[in-house]
DOZA-769123 format. One record per residue (C-alpha): residue in three letters; y, x, z. Coordinates in steps of 0.001 Angstrom, whole numbers, padded with zeros to 6 digits, always signed. Example, Ala and Ser with C-alpha at 12.3 -4.5 7.8 and 13.67 -1.06 7.14 Angstrom:
2
ALA-004500+012300+007800
SER-001060+013670+007140
END
This chain:
920
UNK+017922-010506-013688
UNK+020506-009715-011022
UNK+021982-012538-008987
UNK+025713-012692-008390
UNK+027700-015016-006198
UNK+029986-017175-008349
UNK+032989-017722-006039
UNK+034851-019362-008913
UNK+032461-022310-008792
UNK+033035-022739-005073
UNK+036770-022951-005657
UNK+036686-025017-008857
UNK+039243-027677-009509
UNK+039572-029937-006493
UNK+043135-030905-007329
UNK+041957-033790-009476
UNK+042085-035975-006391
UNK+045639-034832-005445
UNK+048398-037369-005826
UNK+051229-035515-007598
UNK+054755-036512-006624
UNK+053755-037948-003299
UNK+055724-037090-000156
UNK+052799-035014+001019
UNK+053443-032479-001760
UNK+057057-031738-000790
UNK+056305-028674+001369
UNK+054568-027092-001589
UNK+057600-026694-003840
UNK+058934-023494-002336
UNK+055463-021989-002217
UNK+054908-022762-005912
UNK+058248-021212-006896
UNK+057540-018103-004839
UNK+054080-017758-006363
UNK+055441-017994-009938
UNK+057922-015218-009238
UNK+055226-013151-007574
UNK+052988-013382-010658
UNK+055848-012443-012958
UNK+056715-009299-010993
UNK+053240-008148-009947
UNK+050900-006056-012026
UNK+047224-006841-012465
UNK+046340-004676-009445
UNK+048262-006993-007070
UNK+046817-010239-008322
UNK+043900-010138-005898
UNK+046280-009689-002931
UNK+048421-012506-004271
UNK+045401-014777-004471
UNK+044426-014153-000861
UNK+047988-014635+000329
UNK+048344-017879-001598
UNK+045219-019261+000008
UNK+046681-018473+003448
UNK+049997-020143+002588
UNK+048150-023177+001220
UNK+046310-023546+004493
UNK+049630-023441+006395
UNK+051045-026116+004128
UNK+047982-028275+004647
UNK+048256-027974+008397
UNK+051968-028714+008312
UNK+052111-031492+005741
UNK+048538-032687+005515
UNK+048552-032480+001702
UNK+047335-030189-001051
UNK+049470-027657-002968
UNK+048478-027908-006619
UNK+050687-025046-007773
UNK+049397-022639-005170
UNK+045801-023645-005880
UNK+046334-023154-009614
UNK+047807-019723-008968
UNK+044791-018852-006857
UNK+042396-019858-009628
UNK+044373-017903-012217
UNK+044401-014812-010041
UNK+040657-014960-009502
UNK+039997-015528-013215
UNK+042146-012524-014133
UNK+040601-010325-011464
UNK+036964-011028-012527
UNK+036781-011223-016299
UNK+033338-009655-016345
UNK+031804-012472-014266
UNK+031940-014870-017191
UNK+029851-013245-019886
UNK+026879-010915-019361
UNK+027021-007445-020772
UNK+024724-006376-023574
UNK+021259-005618-022232
UNK+021737-007849-019179
UNK+020069-010930-020551
UNK+020319-013687-018000
UNK+021950-011285-015530
UNK+024723-013587-014377
UNK+023766-017126-015144
UNK+024640-020158-013143
UNK+021852-021842-011197
UNK+020211-024743-013030
UNK+022228-027947-012706
UNK+020055-031040-012881
UNK+021923-034115-014045
UNK+020917-037335-012355
UNK+019432-039742-014888
UNK+021056-042984-015790
UNK+019802-045777-013628
UNK+019597-043547-010554
UNK+023060-044388-009336
UNK+021807-044715-005789
UNK+021286-040986-005578
UNK+024446-039858-007393
UNK+027900-039077-006044
UNK+031061-040681-007329
UNK+034080-038818-008701
UNK+037244-038341-006729
UNK+036825-037811-003028
UNK+033218-036496-003344
UNK+033802-034098-006244
UNK+034710-031135-004051
UNK+031601-031401-001859
UNK+029402-031700-004947
UNK+030983-028612-006491
UNK+030568-026647-003268
UNK+026898-027590-003105
UNK+026415-026345-006659
UNK+028130-023076-005808
UNK+025889-022556-002801
UNK+022838-023066-004983
UNK+024208-020676-007600
UNK+024974-018026-005031
UNK+021532-017806-003512
UNK+019822-014442-003674
UNK+016349-014822-005107
UNK+013243-012777-005611
UNK+013314-014045-009169
UNK+016107-011563-009859
UNK+013823-008551-010298
UNK+012256-008936-013733
UNK+011257-005718-015458
UNK+012951-004739-018693
UNK+009974-005592-020870
UNK+009665-009066-019378
UNK+013393-009686-019745
UNK+013319-008668-023382
UNK+010355-010923-024095
UNK+011986-013866-022354
UNK+015228-013266-024210
UNK+013363-013380-027497
UNK+011632-016652-026679
UNK+014335-018439-024659
UNK+017817-017271-025716
UNK+020850-018127-023646
UNK+022947-021105-024708
UNK+025614-019989-027190
UNK+028378-021245-024935
UNK+027565-018762-022176
UNK+029397-015819-023691
UNK+032748-017517-023703
UNK+032424-019864-020780
UNK+035451-020242-018549
UNK+035177-019460-014859
UNK+034093-022510-012900
UNK+032797-024402-015935
UNK+029170-025367-015213
UNK+026603-026013-017903
UNK+023027-027274-017842
UNK+020808-024192-017817
UNK+017651-026209-018474
UNK+018561-029223-020582
UNK+015016-030583-020462
UNK+015171-030897-016687
UNK+018292-033014-016928
UNK+016465-035662-018929
UNK+014094-036714-016125
UNK+013518-040489-016069
UNK+014770-042567-013186
UNK+011283-043773-012298
UNK+008125-041685-012127
UNK+004817-042638-013718
UNK+002439-044539-011386
UNK-000924-042847-010848
UNK-004085-044866-011420
UNK-005443-046319-008221
UNK-008892-044843-008890
UNK-007338-041349-008875
UNK-010352-040193-010887
UNK-008286-038598-013605
UNK-006303-036673-011036
UNK-009320-035143-009353
UNK-011335-034456-012513
UNK-012066-030736-012740
UNK-009689-029754-009961
UNK-012284-027723-008073
UNK-013309-025487-010956
UNK-011541-022144-011325
UNK-011393-020467-014716
UNK-012456-016848-015168
UNK-010433-014093-016777
UNK-012499-014568-019917
UNK-011242-018165-020170
UNK-007745-017960-021601
UNK-007167-021704-021668
UNK-005899-023031-024975
UNK-004538-020554-027492
UNK-001022-021066-028812
UNK+001034-019315-031451
UNK+001460-015812-030072
UNK+000033-016557-026637
UNK-002036-018872-024484
UNK-001575-021897-022241
UNK-003335-022543-018938
UNK-003128-025156-016188
UNK-003606-024425-012465
UNK-003870-027136-009838
UNK-002273-026670-006434
UNK-005769-026580-004961
UNK-006653-023645-007190
UNK-003420-021972-006110
UNK-004468-022166-002459
UNK-003468-025630-001190
UNK-006790-026848+000189
UNK-005116-030031+001464
UNK-002148-032103+000242
UNK+001263-030645+001099
UNK+002862-032520+003975
UNK+006657-032783+004266
UNK+008068-034112+007542
UNK+011537-034548+009046
UNK+015041-034568+007626
UNK+014682-031179+005891
UNK+011294-029591+005269
UNK+009580-027762+002467
UNK+006107-026682+001506
UNK+004609-025121-001549
UNK+002174-022737-003202
UNK+002408-019157-004451
UNK+001545-018192-008013
UNK+001704-014983-009958
UNK+001824-013694-013509
UNK-000239-010828-014897
UNK+001565-007555-015487
UNK+000675-007647-019197
UNK+001999-011180-019755
UNK+005265-013077-019479
UNK+005810-016809-019035
UNK+007628-018427-021956
UNK+007284-022083-020917
UNK+006402-023887-017700
UNK+005895-027522-016717
UNK+005150-028905-013275
UNK+002920-031995-013165
UNK+003928-033285-009733
UNK+001946-036040-008002
UNK+003538-037320-004805
UNK+004371-040253-002562
UNK+007105-040896-000007
UNK+008068-043172+002861
UNK+009378-046706+002169
UNK+011882-046175+005014
UNK+013980-043584+003159
UNK+017505-044367+001979
UNK+017611-043787-001749
UNK+021271-042767-001830
UNK+020717-039986+000729
UNK+017102-038884+000204
UNK+015615-036796-002599
UNK+013091-034096-003434
UNK+014069-030649-004651
UNK+011741-028457-006705
UNK+012421-024771-006046
UNK+011148-021749-007936
UNK+011672-018575-005909
UNK+014401-020326-003948
UNK+016304-021510-007020
UNK+016672-025255-007578
UNK+014717-026173-010698
UNK+014981-029975-010436
UNK+016169-032736-008123
UNK+014057-035878-007984
UNK+015423-039278-006897
UNK+013345-041430-004578
UNK+013909-045035-005733
UNK+012856-047764-003353
UNK+010836-049486-006103
UNK+008218-046713-005981
UNK+008241-045969-002247
UNK+004760-045769-000764
UNK+003161-045421-004194
UNK+001382-042416-005663
UNK+003566-041394-008608
UNK+003667-038505-011064
UNK+006396-036614-012884
UNK+006392-033905-015525
UNK+009147-031439-014655
UNK+010105-028652-017086
UNK+010764-025364-015273
UNK+013077-022616-016451
UNK+010793-019646-017349
UNK+013538-017126-016593
UNK+013132-017950-012907
UNK+009479-016832-012949
UNK+008601-013228-012112
UNK+005357-011446-011185
UNK+004959-012960-007706
UNK+006442-016423-007245
UNK+006752-019301-004816
UNK+006859-022905-006000
UNK+008186-025136-003208
UNK+009012-028812-002852
UNK+011792-029578-000365
UNK+012286-032993+001205
UNK+015761-034166+002153
UNK+015098-037399+004049
UNK+017311-039900+005849
UNK+016458-043376+007045
UNK+019848-044361+008453
UNK+023492-043646+007785
UNK+024154-043345+011487
UNK+022612-041047+014067
UNK+018934-040403+013374
UNK+015927-038797+014968
UNK+015117-035654+012915
UNK+011492-035860+014044
UNK+011020-039529+013175
UNK+007581-040379+011829
UNK+009266-042493+009139
UNK+010612-039354+007429
UNK+007734-038145+005297
UNK+006543-037283+001821
UNK+003197-035997+000595
UNK+002547-033856-002482
UNK-001028-034062-003770
UNK-002888-030799-004214
UNK-004052-032226-007535
UNK-000536-031505-008819
UNK-000687-028860-011508
UNK+001380-026040-012958
UNK+001182-025768-016757
UNK+002114-022257-017934
UNK+002438-020774-021409
UNK+002034-016986-021589
UNK+002920-014380-024175
UNK+001286-010926-024076
UNK+003207-007706-023468
UNK+002118-004611-025357
UNK+000953-001769-023076
UNK-000272+001722-023874
UNK-003716+002911-022737
UNK-003228+004822-019496
UNK-005760+005703-016813
UNK-002926+005903-014324
UNK-002549+002104-014467
UNK-006135+001407-013389
UNK-007454-001067-012414
UNK-004976-002663-014873
UNK-005548-004297-017294
UNK-009243-004828-016424
UNK-008360-006297-013053
UNK-004919-007553-012047
UNK-004333-008581-008427
UNK-001706-011014-009705
UNK-004411-012988-011525
UNK-006012-015584-009236
UNK-008818-016387-011675
UNK-012375-015206-011090
UNK-012904-011794-012642
UNK-015218-011803-015654
UNK-015549-008301-017123
UNK-018356-007497-019619
UNK-020309-004247-019158
UNK-021641-002679-022367
UNK-024800-000496-022410
UNK-027091+001011-024960
UNK-030201-000915-025998
UNK-032294+000551-023124
UNK-030174+001911-020250
UNK-032015+004112-017745
UNK-031964+003828-013950
UNK-029148+006359-013388
UNK-026946+004573-015929
UNK-027524+001306-014095
UNK-026715+003002-010767
UNK-023416+004176-012275
UNK-022736+000638-013494
UNK-023496-000721-010015
UNK-020916+001660-008508
UNK-018227+000479-010934
UNK-019188-003189-010442
UNK-018938-002853-006649
UNK-015500-001232-007034
UNK-014227-004116-009123
UNK-015892-006543-006706
UNK-014071-005000-003734
UNK-010797-005464-005637
UNK-011565-009062-006650
UNK-012520-010039-003072
UNK-012174-013831-002606
UNK-011969-014477-006360
UNK-015529-013355-007051
UNK-016585-011278-010031
UNK-018994-011651-012949
UNK-020143-008771-015137
UNK-022001-010087-018210
UNK-024238-007341-019559
UNK-024048-006594-023289
UNK-026790-004436-024826
UNK-025721-002260-027762
UNK-022936-004671-028767
UNK-019451-005103-027266
UNK-018004-008598-026810
UNK-016103-010078-029741
UNK-012762-009767-027973
UNK-011199-009007-024617
UNK-011502-006178-022100
UNK-014840-004494-021338
UNK-016361-001433-019645
UNK-018606+000842-021714
UNK-021231+003241-020285
UNK-022379+005950-022665
UNK-023822+009467-022810
UNK-024035+011898-025708
UNK-027584+010770-026541
UNK-027544+007184-025331
UNK-024584+005026-026314
UNK-023935+001549-027730
UNK-023566+001099-031450
UNK-020281+000065-033017
UNK-018012+001865-030522
UNK-016095+005012-031451
UNK-016328+007534-028596
UNK-014287+010696-028006
UNK-016008+014067-027867
UNK-017863+014141-024533
UNK-017259+017424-022678
UNK-018459+016440-019215
UNK-017867+013545-016828
UNK-015070+011628-018534
UNK-013012+008470-018203
UNK-010967+006970-021030
UNK-009026+003816-021894
UNK-008750+002892-025577
UNK-007406-000056-027546
UNK-009953-002206-029326
UNK-010062-002123-033082
UNK-008535-005106-034868
UNK-009112-007999-035063
UNK-010465-007749-031492
UNK-007873-007771-028722
UNK-007993-006000-025389
UNK-008973-002572-024134
UNK-012167-000660-023342
UNK-012740+001432-020228
UNK-015108+004230-021231
UNK-017292+005812-018522
UNK-018832+008864-020202
UNK-021033+011880-019530
UNK-023249+014296-021414
UNK-026175+012949-019402
UNK-026841+010243-016841
UNK-026025+012545-013917
UNK-022537+013214-015288
UNK-022157+009522-016056
UNK-022770+008729-012394
UNK-020259+011441-011389
UNK-017595+009814-013570
UNK-018348+006397-012053
UNK-018132+007811-008508
UNK-014773+009478-009266
UNK-013431+006183-010603
UNK-014621+004130-007631
UNK-013611+006517-004834
UNK-010215+007284-006352
UNK-010250+010894-005191
UNK-009173+012184-008599
UNK-005630+011609-009855
UNK-005967+009933-013253
UNK-003386+009973-016024
UNK-003257+009675-019780
UNK-005688+007959-022099
UNK-008596+010408-021631
UNK-009463+012644-018691
UNK-012360+014942-017880
UNK-013505+014974-014255
UNK-013765+018607-013237
UNK-014802+018172-009614
UNK-015823+015360-007274
UNK-016717+015936-003637
UNK-019917+014239-002610
UNK-019095+011206-000473
UNK-019828+011696+003208
UNK-022919+009969+004604
UNK-022062+006569+005960
UNK-022779+005488+009517
UNK-024305+002087+010300
UNK-021741-000726+010485
UNK-018801+001455+009378
UNK-017875-000681+006351
UNK-014075-000508+005854
UNK-013823-004302+005573
UNK-015781-004951+008806
UNK-014448-004892+012337
UNK-015614-001698+014063
UNK-018134-002337+016821
UNK-017540+000870+018765
UNK-013944+000224+019882
UNK-011279-002419+020348
UNK-009370-003267+017147
UNK-005680-004151+017177
UNK-004313-007067+015164
UNK-001894-004672+013507
UNK-004883-003076+011755
UNK-005983-006444+010371
UNK-002697-007873+009062
UNK+000334-006888+007027
UNK+003734-006325+008685
UNK+005616-009571+009189
UNK+002532-011797+009140
UNK+002391-012121+012937
UNK+005770-013804+013515
UNK+007068-017311+012796
UNK+010206-019316+013539
UNK+011335-022922+013681
UNK+009983-026181+015080
UNK+007548-026576+012174
UNK+006230-023026+011717
UNK+003311-021912+009616
UNK+000082-020843+011284
UNK-000394-017138+012040
UNK-003708-016061+010529
UNK-005883-013042+011333
UNK-008921-012622+009078
UNK-012069-011303+010726
UNK-015161-009979+008928
UNK-017870-008939+011364
UNK-021434-007707+011171
UNK-023720-010766+011204
UNK-026296-009261+013597
UNK-024160-009109+016749
UNK-026241-010270+019698
UNK-023932-012459+021801
UNK-026603-014286+023796
UNK-025368-015605+027159
UNK-022017-013872+026934
UNK-018641-015344+027858
UNK-017613-014847+024264
UNK-015772-012262+022228
UNK-012880-010935+024334
UNK-009383-010996+022837
UNK-006557-009302+024714
UNK-003732-011524+023494
UNK-000126-010447+023810
UNK+002574-012717+022478
UNK+006272-013572+022605
UNK+007827-017016+022676
UNK+011158-018755+023098
UNK+011353-020122+026619
UNK+012000-023848+026730
UNK+015189-025194+028345
UNK+013109-027672+030364
UNK+009384-028241+030931
UNK+007807-030000+027924
UNK+004626-030083+025841
UNK+005191-026799+023974
UNK+001984-024784+023582
UNK+000379-021918+021698
UNK-002780-023381+020132
UNK-005639-021037+019228
UNK-008280-021945+016639
UNK-011117-020224+014835
UNK-010999-021642+011329
UNK-010548-025374+011996
UNK-012184-025395+015444
UNK-010007-025531+018545
UNK-010548-022769+021099
UNK-007776-022802+023704
UNK-004214-023897+024359
UNK-001668-021783+026263
UNK+001387-023483+027745
UNK+004827-022184+026766
UNK+006829-022234+030016
UNK+010419-023322+030554
UNK+013334-021335+031925
UNK+013140-021604+035731
UNK+016161-023336+037155
UNK+015764-022081+040726
UNK+016094-018531+041980
UNK+013117-019224+044265
UNK+010803-020054+041372
UNK+008217-017275+040942
UNK+008177-017919+037209
UNK+011713-016623+037017
UNK+010477-013181+038055
UNK+007045-013234+036404
UNK+008332-014347+032999
UNK+011391-012184+032622
UNK+013556-013276+029696
UNK+014726-010768+027125
UNK+018347-010824+025907
UNK+017358-013056+022955
UNK+015938-015670+025398
UNK+012335-014855+024503
UNK+009645-013902+026986
UNK+006458-011875+026773
UNK+003035-012929+027985
UNK-000485-011518+028030
UNK-003736-013445+028376
UNK-007403-012626+028000
UNK-009157-015266+025928
UNK-012785-015515+024828
UNK-013905-016756+021432
UNK-017145-018793+021649
UNK-019884-016697+020005
UNK-021054-019445+017647
UNK-017580-019635+016067
UNK-017372-015965+015102
UNK-019340-016056+011861
UNK-019499-013160+009429
UNK-016263-014408+007836
UNK-013888-016133+010234
UNK-010160-016647+010606
UNK-008350-016555+013934
UNK-005357-018923+013857
UNK-002367-019150+016194
UNK-000013-022123+016038
UNK+003209-022129+018045
UNK+003936-025781+018749
UNK+007438-026338+020112
UNK+008213-029806+021401
UNK+011506-031032+019951
UNK+013941-031802+022772
UNK+015261-035356+022892
UNK+019035-034959+023088
UNK+019720-038680+022874
UNK+021353-040711+020142
UNK+024441-039067+018623
UNK+024294-036237+021156
UNK+024556-033317+018733
UNK+022424-031585+016166
UNK+019109-029927+016995
UNK+019323-026136+016618
UNK+016185-024748+014966
UNK+016254-021350+016680
UNK+012821-021045+018308
UNK+010479-018166+017494
UNK+006946-017038+018152
UNK+005173-013735+017623
UNK+001717-012303+018187
UNK+002026-008691+019284
UNK+000330-006286+016820
UNK-001085-004478+019890
UNK-003269-007501+020714
UNK-006920-006503+020380
UNK-010382-007922+019765
UNK-013333-005978+021180
UNK-016924-006130+019873
UNK-018122-002912+021479
UNK-020123-004612+024243
UNK-022514-006425+021904
UNK-025738-004820+020627
UNK-027086-005318+017109
UNK-030198-007492+017130
UNK-031129-010269+014731
UNK-034005-012445+013604
UNK-034886-012238+009915
UNK-035326-013548+007281
UNK-031830-015013+007277
UNK-030556-015756+003799
UNK-027212-016912+005232
UNK-026521-013326+006356
UNK-027406-012066+002878
UNK-025340-014658+001019
UNK-022234-014180+003178
UNK-022348-010461+003991
UNK-025093-008838+001940
UNK-027000-008090+005161
UNK-029289-006220+005830
UNK-028413-004078+002787
UNK-024760-003665+003808
UNK-025688-002197+007187
UNK-024807+001044+005423
UNK-021722+000430+003304
UNK-022849+002674+000429
UNK-026294+000984+000274
UNK-027976+004379+000680
UNK-031008+002673+002278
UNK-031305+000043-000477
UNK-033408+000011-003632
UNK-032978-002607-006370
UNK-036257-003311-008166
UNK-035720-004619-011707
UNK-038421-005713-014158
UNK-039942-002977-016272
UNK-038002-004283-019272
UNK-034853-005873-017833
UNK-032920-008184-020106
UNK-029194-008944-020155
UNK-029669-011781-017655
UNK-031389-009456-015145
UNK-028680-006823-015537
UNK-025895-009398-015194
UNK-027422-010680-011951
UNK-027803-007122-010638
UNK-024151-006288-011408
UNK-022914-009526-009857
UNK-024820-008790-006628
UNK-023378-005254-006522
UNK-019921-006791-006895
UNK-020683-009069-003945
UNK-021752-006063-001869
UNK-018477-004293-002637
UNK-016473-007407-001754
UNK-018297-007631+001578
UNK-017944-004006+002673
UNK-014811-002889+000816
UNK-016692+000232-000322
UNK-018525+001128-003572
UNK-022324+001316-003557
UNK-022485+005046-004241
UNK-025929+005386-002635
UNK-027839+002512-004261
UNK-031146+003272-006005
UNK-032474+001398-009029
UNK-036245+001397-009425
UNK-039131-000195-011269
UNK-042199-002093-009960
UNK-044616+000753-010869
UNK-042964+003306-008568
UNK-042762+001580-005217
UNK-044036+004497-003123
UNK-040637+006234-003534
UNK-038895+003272-001948
UNK-041150+002563+001027
UNK-038478+003483+003570
UNK-035751+001325+002021
UNK-034685-002292+002098
UNK-035626-003852-001220
UNK-033748-006259-003475
UNK-036101-007718-006099
UNK-034794-009367-009259
UNK-036703-011024-012082
UNK-038715-014043-013136
UNK-042331-014557-011994
UNK-043684-013667-015424
UNK-041695-010431-015587
UNK-041657-009161-011994
UNK-045235-008168-010969
UNK-044262-007649-007321
UNK-044024-011424-006915
UNK-047767-011567-007477
UNK-048661-008320-005697
UNK-046875-009327-002503
UNK-047831-012983-002641
UNK-049460-012914+000802
UNK-046316-011558+002458
UNK-043811-014073+001160
UNK-043380-017813+001658
UNK-043453-018166-002107
UNK-046115-017632-004746
UNK-046105-018154-008481
UNK-048734-019307-010888
UNK-047466-019470-014451
UNK-045216-022547-014519
UNK-045793-023593-010911
UNK-044676-022320-007526
UNK-046274-022864-004135
UNK-045064-022791-000547
UNK-047911-022530+002004
UNK-047762-025114+004745
UNK-047184-023988+008312
UNK-050435-022752+009789
UNK-051555-022259+013381
UNK-050532-018608+013558
UNK-047068-019457+012285
UNK-046678-022226+014845
UNK-047764-019854+017601
UNK-045273-017222+016482
UNK-042549-019816+016189
UNK-043276-021061+019713
UNK-042991-017527+021076
UNK-039594-016823+019527
UNK-038265-020322+020151
UNK-035270-021980+018544
UNK-032512-020045+020283
UNK-031472-016464+020917
UNK-030561-015696+017320
UNK-033377-017576+015555
UNK-031824-019821+012929
UNK-032575-023535+013165
UNK-032788-024489+009496
UNK-035482-027066+008948
UNK-038869-026599+007241
UNK-040199-028913+004604
UNK-043884-029532+003935
UNK-043393-028820+000247
UNK-046543-027589-001470
UNK-045790-027725-005163
UNK-042626-027796-007234
UNK-042371-027855-010980
UNK-040857-024658-012313
UNK-038356-026028-014792
UNK-034702-025758-013870
UNK-034997-024039-010477
UNK-033925-020716-009014
UNK-035156-019260-005733
UNK-033771-017036-002991
UNK-036341-015810-000505
UNK-036580-013142+002190
UNK-039472-011562+004068
UNK-040527-008366+005848
UNK-041404-005463+003578
UNK-045153-004967+003100
UNK-044490-001222+002795
UNK-042837-000592+006173
UNK-042387-002659+009345
UNK-038772-003438+010149
UNK-037683-003161+006513
UNK-036512-006228+004582
UNK-037078-007688+001144
UNK-034830-010261-000549
UNK-035954-011677-003895
UNK-033664-013498-006340
UNK-035917-015332-008759
UNK-035066-017421-011781
UNK-037969-019559-012955
UNK-038969-019536-016640
UNK-036453-021498-018670
UNK-033868-021450-015894
UNK-030432-020112-016615
UNK-029191-017506-014178
UNK-025828-019265-014137
UNK-026961-021630-011340
UNK-028146-018748-009182
UNK-024951-016754-009679
UNK-022842-019847-009080
UNK-024671-020460-005796
UNK-023835-016925-004654
UNK-020173-017090-005721
UNK-019154-020653-004841
UNK-018080-020856-001156
UNK-019251-024474-000925
UNK-022745-023505-002081
UNK-022983-020224-000177
UNK-022750-022149+003097
UNK-025933-024033+002148
UNK-028056-020884+001673
UNK-030073-020480+004875
UNK-033509-019833+006308
UNK-036202-017818+004582
UNK-036444-019683+001280
UNK-033810-021724-000560
UNK-034350-023555-003829
UNK-031383-023936-006201
UNK-031376-026925-008553
UNK-028038-027007-010331
UNK-025502-027543-007545
UNK-028158-028854-005138
UNK-029618-026387-002646
UNK-032620-027103-000429
UNK-033871-024977+002467
UNK-037648-025096+002162
UNK-038963-022600+004716
UNK-037836-020368+007560
UNK-040464-017782+006721
UNK-042331-015519+009137
UNK-039861-014181+011665
UNK-039327-010475+012318
UNK-036544-008610+014061
UNK-034143-005811+013220
UNK-031955-003980+015690
UNK-032561-002972+019264
UNK-032074-004371+022762
UNK-032477-002577+026055
UNK-035872-003321+027688
UNK-034329-005329+030512
UNK-032135-007330+028140
UNK-035094-008066+025873
UNK-037240-009165+028842
UNK-034503-011492+030110
UNK-034070-013001+026671
UNK-037816-013535+026077
UNK-038414-015092+029478
UNK-035368-017352+029168
UNK-036866-018836+026030
UNK-040170-019621+027749
UNK-039885-020863+031349
UNK-043646-021410+031423
UNK-044152-017688+030911
UNK-041716-017051+033738
UNK-043771-019366+035983
UNK-047035-017714+034970
UNK-045504-014295+035458
UNK-044274-015296+038892
UNK-047754-016494+039888
UNK-049334-013278+038598
UNK-046730-011180+040396
UNK-047382-013162+043603
UNK-051124-012555+043297
UNK-050596-008854+042730
UNK-048308-008586+045725
UNK-050760-010653+047796
UNK-053624-008350+046829
UNK-051614-005256+047656
UNK-050544-006607+051018
UNK-054087-007804+051720
UNK-055493-004313+051140
UNK-052658-002773+053132
UNK-053158-005122+056093
UNK-056948-004618+056017
UNK-056417-000853+056135
UNK-054038-001166+059065
UNK-056480-003448+060859
UNK-059397-001043+060277
UNK-057320+001865+061576
UNK-056481-000084+064709
UNK-060175-000877+065288
UNK-061024+002812+064977
UNK-058373+003675+067501
END
């Protein structure tokens, strides 16, 4: 849909308020006569010149006589209508190409917010023209989407023959909004019910005729807090997107909001904007001021494209005279429990490997990825390694959404997309496979009545199957068509420790330009958004007794006309770090600031500061935030309008440097595993990791394994091409690896074999945690509570019933010192859903700590810290300083011993000197 400026609307009939026959119209007679003759003599090619000339003559008449020339204005309108006949009706194939912006009629009973006819008609028409002329991102709808929308929402029949300047209601449903909104229950329970749960891609909401319907709250769309609107003109909103294989055919906004009782109802209102286009205008009656109210607002689906912005704009005034644009009385709040109700229709697409990861993963879809993996009845280790590679690739794409991969043995899901792993001799039943001629990838449509597509990962044997999976994940082979044979794949290069693409390098300074997209580091206006820089760091950085993480910050700002409270505020997540003053323009030539802060031609200045982030704030996943706060100048009452022309920018050459910090960490630390997959992700390809499954793994074990591999890929941004899958009876092959153990106590024999090494033991339906003994207390005293040792509490818990629990535990490998073991254990009768939810839900992940955590539904309890061991390396002097700083008593004892040694040495030396003197 292409946007076009409708100049006719801007110049629509304003002569209705002209008084014909009045003395003011006398100067217009000669102009009207001249214009009539001009039209009679001129051809069509001169009409545009005549129109421009008539407008100029009309302006002269207005200046001379103070009136309006109806004849000249009519001639102008006629000339424009003749010159642009194609602006009225869209051509064939341009459905919705040149439609007026939606005009929302004010409901009856809302007279306070409406304008009267006559003197205000021209300003109202001009406002409508400005709205219609806006250029919008909603204009770029692909041909398939436009055709589908045209089929479901045809244009009004009057569009084809509409006269220039004649407005019509594009969305008639929006015009029928009631004068008063619906009050929200004071308990607010219905509003908050279910708002924190995010659907997965397997949950298609409620099915409709030819499509589906789904509701997303603002919180699910990214608004973690209610949207705040402040001042005379402000807006806020949420982004949303539509899958590439779907089109929106209906949309309704369930808006929950409140506003200030101080607002004037005849001047204040809320505007709902979709991609910059006005979708509805909401009155703000005084009767509901200060209340939490709700409205259902139909949205025009033709405004919705693939990537969209839904904004609410506040136009607020509390006086008809001069007002303070920053007054605290000008406010409105939109609840993040507001919801967007969308109805989708599918678009038919052909199977094509070139579209991957579509349709199996779509970055436009904000829902959690749920993609079934289909195996034969008994997949072997290499097949599971191939599946882990593919799962980690999808996990790296899903990132913050999270990903689930339900395992299906020998049977595909009833409907929907899925990934199938098969070889010539080992393949699931009920799936038609192409002839396998080597490592192959294919995308096929599912047989009716099932809907969706299958991604086939194929090979003549398990080795070729793993080759096909590696080619898919690394993307080194150009894919096209429905089926493709992989002829060659270069072996991936060996990974170096801590070189994960998603992690900040620790061997050099990293610029902010490497961490953000272009345009994300600059803001403008007095109420700008926060500049955000996402940081993912290795969790084992040893920052003990350091000033902090150095950041070489370079930034630009608009110099203030006079000294005020303007600052650049720096936060890590929601924690304040530092505030930098934004200086004013020096008024004196003798002021050093005039020469140190040289202004650029656009009245901005550059600055550079070295700041230090406190070490405890830089967690494995952190966000560095910069907020330019510009103090609004007080110009005085009725002293002119505030110009919103201030800007702020963080230079992309600003850097953060982690190269001075060694890698050293106390384990077990389940928080590092839950947030970053550490210590397994030390090498991004997991080439030093072995996953030990039960001898006969079931679908639940395989689903948990695939989910964890997806988490590893999301953490590192790299597929797990080096992971090894093993069994409990072959542990000697994996002695020099970090081990990830999965399975229930009755199915995983290692939980019994290694009972003495872990803070957990199992006995049929019971589990035991040994109480802290003397040796543990001695070890704990030596390592202390600081210097990297986590401080999660211990509980004297000796026996817990097995029903309904899941366990995460970590300990040092019994096979090799310095190697780690993490066990994910679901007790008999316990669904793995709680364990997977704990690893995917950000609110629950933050509660996983220590050496042993028990999961009971959505309740997590840290039971034990476990026996501490260390990974990484410190220099001898640094280690000695750290150990002695933890134990001043040892420092005192060491000092006494050193004094005695020195005393003994000097005693012997002085005795020798004395004996020599006696001999002399």
